[in-house]
Backbone bond lengths (Angstrom), bond angles and torsions (degrees), N, CA, C in turn:
res aa  C-N    CA-C-N  psi(-1)  N-CA   C-N-CA  omega(-1)  CA-C   N-CA-C  phi
1 M - - - 1.460 - - 1.526 109.06 -
2 S 1.295 115.32 148.69 1.455 122.20 179.93 1.526 110.75 -68.77
3 D 1.300 114.94 158.17 1.458 122.59 176.36 1.530 108.55 -71.02
4 L 1.340 116.86 126.46 1.468 121.38 -179.78 1.524 110.73 -132.01
5 P 1.329 117.70 92.90 1.462 119.10 176.95 1.529 111.12 -58.63
6 S 1.324 116.15 133.81 1.465 120.85 -175.83 1.531 113.32 -77.86
7 D 1.344 118.08 -11.39 1.464 119.86 -179.19 1.528 112.76 -90.08
8 L 1.330 117.40 2.23 1.458 121.64 179.77 1.517 110.54 -103.57
9 R 1.325 116.21 162.78 1.456 123.13 171.80 1.524 106.23 -111.53
10 Y 1.334 116.63 152.53 1.460 121.09 -171.87 1.521 111.55 -130.93
11 A 1.343 115.24 143.84 1.458 121.42 172.46 1.529 107.89 -97.35
12 A 1.316 116.59 149.49 1.468 120.74 177.95 1.524 111.18 -62.05
13 T 1.340 117.01 -17.86 1.463 122.01 178.37 1.528 112.30 -87.26
14 H 1.341 117.18 10.98 1.467 125.19 171.20 1.526 115.65 80.94
15 E 1.332 117.60 21.12 1.455 120.23 170.41 1.526 108.75 -96.58
16 W 1.324 115.97 152.06 1.462 120.25 172.91 1.520 108.20 -114.16
17 A 1.318 115.26 156.79 1.466 122.30 178.44 1.518 108.53 -135.68
18 Q 1.314 115.33 133.56 1.460 121.50 178.60 1.521 108.54 -126.45
19 I 1.311 116.82 131.04 1.461 120.37 175.75 1.526 107.72 -76.24
20 D 1.325 116.02 123.62 1.460 121.46 178.59 1.530 109.16 -71.40
21 D 1.310 115.73 168.82 1.462 121.31 -177.53 1.528 113.69 -59.17
22 D 1.346 117.49 -24.90 1.467 119.53 -178.61 1.530 113.13 -76.93
23 G 1.339 117.82 -10.13 1.449 122.11 176.65 1.520 115.53 80.36
24 V 1.339 118.56 -6.00 1.464 121.29 179.78 1.531 113.07 -124.78
25 T 1.317 116.92 -6.64 1.457 121.25 179.39 1.525 108.79 -105.38
26 I 1.335 115.17 134.44 1.458 121.66 177.51 1.523 107.73 -112.07
27 I 1.316 116.72 127.97 1.457 122.54 175.10 1.523 106.80 -94.17
28 V 1.332 117.04 133.85 1.463 122.20 -174.34 1.525 110.57 -122.91
29 G 1.323 115.45 140.33 1.458 121.68 173.73 1.512 108.99 -154.40
30 I 1.336 116.50 -173.88 1.462 119.42 174.27 1.524 108.75 -106.64
31 T 1.309 114.85 155.35 1.456 120.94 -173.87 1.526 112.45 -74.75
32 D 1.311 114.26 163.00 1.461 121.71 174.86 1.528 109.44 -58.60
33 H 1.320 117.01 -40.92 1.463 121.60 177.60 1.528 110.66 -57.51
34 A 1.327 116.94 -45.51 1.468 121.98 -178.40 1.521 111.64 -65.52
35 Q 1.331 116.81 -44.62 1.468 118.40 -178.09 1.520 111.02 -67.30
36 K 1.336 117.39 -34.02 1.471 119.92 176.85 1.517 110.89 -67.43
37 A 1.340 116.95 -39.68 1.465 120.88 179.34 1.535 110.94 -65.97
38 L 1.331 116.57 -36.21 1.460 120.37 -179.76 1.521 112.52 -73.69
39 G 1.315 117.61 -32.28 1.457 120.35 -174.35 1.520 110.22 84.82
40 D 1.318 116.16 -157.10 1.462 121.10 -176.08 1.526 110.74 -64.60
41 I 1.333 115.84 115.77 1.461 122.13 -178.24 1.524 109.20 -80.59
42 T 1.336 115.21 130.19 1.466 121.16 -174.38 1.526 113.70 -113.98
43 Y 1.333 118.20 -18.68 1.463 121.04 -176.14 1.526 109.17 -158.35
44 I 1.330 116.19 142.80 1.464 121.32 176.63 1.523 108.87 -135.47
45 E 1.322 115.32 131.01 1.468 122.08 172.99 1.517 106.96 -107.94
46 L 1.325 116.22 120.17 1.456 122.22 -176.83 1.525 110.69 -102.89
47 P 1.337 117.35 159.71 1.470 119.29 178.11 1.522 111.13 -69.33
48 E 1.315 115.64 163.20 1.467 121.69 177.50 1.530 110.04 -74.74
49 L 1.324 116.38 142.81 1.465 120.40 172.16 1.520 108.89 -58.71
50 G 1.303 116.35 136.91 1.451 121.17 178.75 1.522 114.31 85.36
51 A 1.335 117.53 -5.09 1.464 120.07 179.43 1.523 109.91 -65.57
52 D 1.324 116.17 137.00 1.464 121.54 174.17 1.518 107.61 -94.49
53 L 1.324 116.00 114.64 1.458 121.61 -177.51 1.525 110.28 -107.98
54 I 1.304 115.02 149.60 1.457 122.36 176.02 1.527 107.10 -106.77
55 A 1.310 117.18 140.76 1.467 121.08 179.32 1.531 109.46 -49.90
56 G 1.328 115.64 129.88 1.456 121.61 179.89 1.516 114.16 90.49
57 Q 1.341 117.44 -8.59 1.458 121.89 179.96 1.525 109.94 -78.09
58 E 1.338 115.92 144.32 1.462 119.97 175.81 1.519 109.28 -61.11
59 A 1.334 115.86 131.81 1.456 120.66 -178.03 1.521 112.52 -118.76
60 G 1.311 117.82 -11.34 1.454 121.59 -178.80 1.513 110.84 174.70
61 V 1.341 114.80 -170.35 1.461 121.45 -177.71 1.522 109.21 -140.14
62 V 1.321 115.34 142.70 1.458 122.18 172.16 1.516 106.83 -117.76
63 E 1.335 116.10 128.28 1.461 120.25 175.90 1.522 108.73 -114.40
64 S 1.329 114.67 141.20 1.450 120.44 179.12 1.518 109.02 -134.84
65 V 1.316 116.00 -179.85 1.456 120.13 177.46 1.525 111.01 -65.62
66 K 1.321 117.89 -19.99 1.465 122.51 -178.08 1.521 113.86 -96.69
67 A 1.336 117.68 -38.57 1.466 119.91 -170.05 1.526 111.17 -166.55
68 A 1.320 114.57 173.12 1.461 121.90 169.94 1.526 106.33 -114.53
69 S 1.326 115.67 141.17 1.456 120.13 -177.31 1.526 109.48 -139.91
70 D 1.325 115.76 139.37 1.461 120.45 177.17 1.521 110.32 -74.36
71 I 1.324 115.31 149.95 1.459 123.62 171.50 1.529 105.39 -107.50
72 Y 1.320 116.65 135.04 1.460 120.81 -178.19 1.522 110.40 -115.37
73 A 1.311 115.68 149.64 1.465 121.29 174.97 1.530 108.25 -71.42
74 P 1.326 118.47 122.51 1.460 119.53 179.54 1.527 113.66 -74.83
75 I 1.322 116.01 -21.46 1.469 122.55 178.61 1.521 108.09 -139.05
76 S 1.324 116.75 171.27 1.464 121.09 173.54 1.519 109.32 -90.00
77 G 1.330 116.03 141.58 1.451 119.87 178.60 1.510 111.73 164.38
78 M 1.323 115.28 178.89 1.456 121.42 -179.53 1.528 109.87 -97.94
79 V 1.322 116.07 138.23 1.456 121.95 177.52 1.525 108.23 -72.94
80 T 1.331 115.77 121.09 1.465 120.69 -177.05 1.525 113.35 -107.77
81 A 1.342 117.10 -14.96 1.461 121.07 178.86 1.521 108.43 -161.22
82 I 1.331 115.68 150.55 1.460 120.83 171.69 1.521 107.65 -126.06
83 N 1.307 115.81 153.85 1.463 120.80 179.57 1.529 107.96 -87.44
84 E 1.321 116.14 87.23 1.460 121.71 -176.78 1.522 112.69 -61.84
85 E 1.314 117.01 -22.72 1.466 120.87 178.59 1.528 111.17 -61.13
86 L 1.337 116.89 -29.71 1.465 120.74 179.93 1.518 112.61 -68.05
87 L 1.327 117.59 -25.19 1.455 120.99 -179.40 1.526 110.72 -64.64
88 E 1.323 116.30 -34.47 1.466 121.77 178.37 1.523 112.72 -95.25
89 S 1.332 116.75 -27.18 1.469 121.45 -175.40 1.528 110.82 -134.51
90 P 1.342 117.81 68.36 1.464 119.96 -178.06 1.528 113.67 -62.49
91 E 1.318 116.53 -20.15 1.466 120.62 179.57 1.530 112.78 -65.23
92 L 1.331 117.83 -12.49 1.465 120.82 176.09 1.526 111.24 -58.52
93 V 1.340 116.61 -29.48 1.466 120.09 178.82 1.527 109.94 -65.99
94 N 1.335 117.36 -39.74 1.462 120.42 177.07 1.528 111.25 -68.30
95 E 1.318 116.13 -37.56 1.462 121.22 -175.37 1.528 112.80 -77.25
96 D 1.327 117.90 -36.39 1.462 121.30 -173.03 1.534 110.33 -152.30
97 P 1.351 117.79 70.26 1.467 119.79 -173.47 1.528 115.12 -62.01
98 Y 1.339 117.98 -24.93 1.470 120.73 -177.74 1.528 112.81 -102.79
99 G 1.323 116.72 4.33 1.457 120.87 -178.92 1.515 110.53 -128.10
100 A 1.337 116.64 -104.57 1.463 121.91 -177.22 1.523 112.95 -61.69
101 G 1.337 117.98 -17.87 1.458 121.94 -179.16 1.516 115.12 -90.08
102 W 1.340 118.52 17.68 1.476 120.08 176.61 1.519 108.83 -63.35
103 F 1.342 117.21 154.88 1.465 121.94 -174.92 1.527 113.50 -99.98
104 F 1.330 116.28 -55.80 1.460 119.88 -177.10 1.524 109.86 -155.58
105 K 1.328 114.49 167.06 1.461 121.56 176.51 1.522 108.32 -118.15
106 M 1.328 114.17 146.51 1.463 121.22 179.90 1.516 109.56 -130.41
107 Q 1.320 115.83 150.65 1.457 120.80 172.44 1.522 107.78 -86.86
108 L 1.307 116.09 123.20 1.463 122.14 179.58 1.519 109.38 -70.60
109 Q 1.339 116.31 120.78 1.466 120.36 178.64 1.519 111.33 -89.40
110 D 1.329 116.02 -41.70 1.456 121.08 -175.55 1.530 108.87 -131.14
111 P 1.316 118.36 107.89 1.468 120.56 -178.27 1.530 113.64 -55.59
112 S 1.332 117.44 -23.71 1.467 118.96 179.34 1.533 112.08 -69.40
113 D 1.351 117.61 -16.10 1.467 120.37 175.44 1.530 110.74 -57.89
114 L 1.316 116.39 -33.31 1.463 119.96 -178.92 1.526 111.70 -65.15
115 D 1.342 116.46 -25.21 1.461 120.50 179.83 1.525 112.29 -66.86
116 S 1.334 117.06 -21.82 1.465 120.34 -179.52 1.525 111.97 -82.07
117 L 1.332 116.90 -9.78 1.462 120.85 179.97 1.525 110.36 -90.27
118 L 1.317 114.69 159.34 1.460 121.79 -177.68 1.521 111.45 -88.34
119 D 1.324 116.86 150.07 1.461 119.93 168.17 1.530 106.84 -82.67
120 S 1.320 117.66 179.17 1.463 120.37 -175.22 1.529 111.83 -61.81
121 D 1.329 117.83 -38.13 1.472 120.46 178.59 1.526 111.22 -65.97
122 G 1.323 116.52 -42.49 1.459 120.62 179.15 1.518 112.12 -64.74
123 Y 1.336 116.06 -39.66 1.466 119.91 178.74 1.529 110.30 -67.68
124 E 1.324 116.16 -41.55 1.466 119.81 178.66 1.521 110.09 -59.90
125 A 1.326 117.59 -42.52 1.458 121.46 177.75 1.526 111.08 -63.42
126 A 1.328 116.89 -38.03 1.470 121.58 -179.98 1.529 111.26 -65.70
127 I 1.320 117.16 -41.93 1.475 118.07 -178.57 1.534 111.06 -75.46
128 E 1.310 117.20 -28.56 1.468 119.29 175.63 1.521 110.64 -69.49
129 A 1.333 117.79 -28.12 1.462 122.06 -179.93 1.532 112.73 -81.28
130 E 1.334 117.52 -10.90 1.480 120.54 -178.79 1.508 111.21 -66.89
């Protein structure tokens, strides 16, 4: 089974969300399960800084040796930072999907958005049902 940190929230579309220490910033990336399914990641397209995203909206693209896959916003909010390191080193997602391989940060507009995301047990059940 893939690594699933219990302090994160998960979207059924394989993104994770972590509340930053400030309580209003959400860090977003893709799960270990997703990066393993994609294989060696070769290119990442990230959202624009300042973009207002709606939960479930396409926010970028990940390309690998196997396929291309959309990245979706797990919550609604404005993009406040992108991980520019991924533009030069997309393999960081394969190496450290929950750390150095984060994709972007968003400002949380509505804390109840987090309630629509899965906990680690719920996400594990979702991927087992795929």
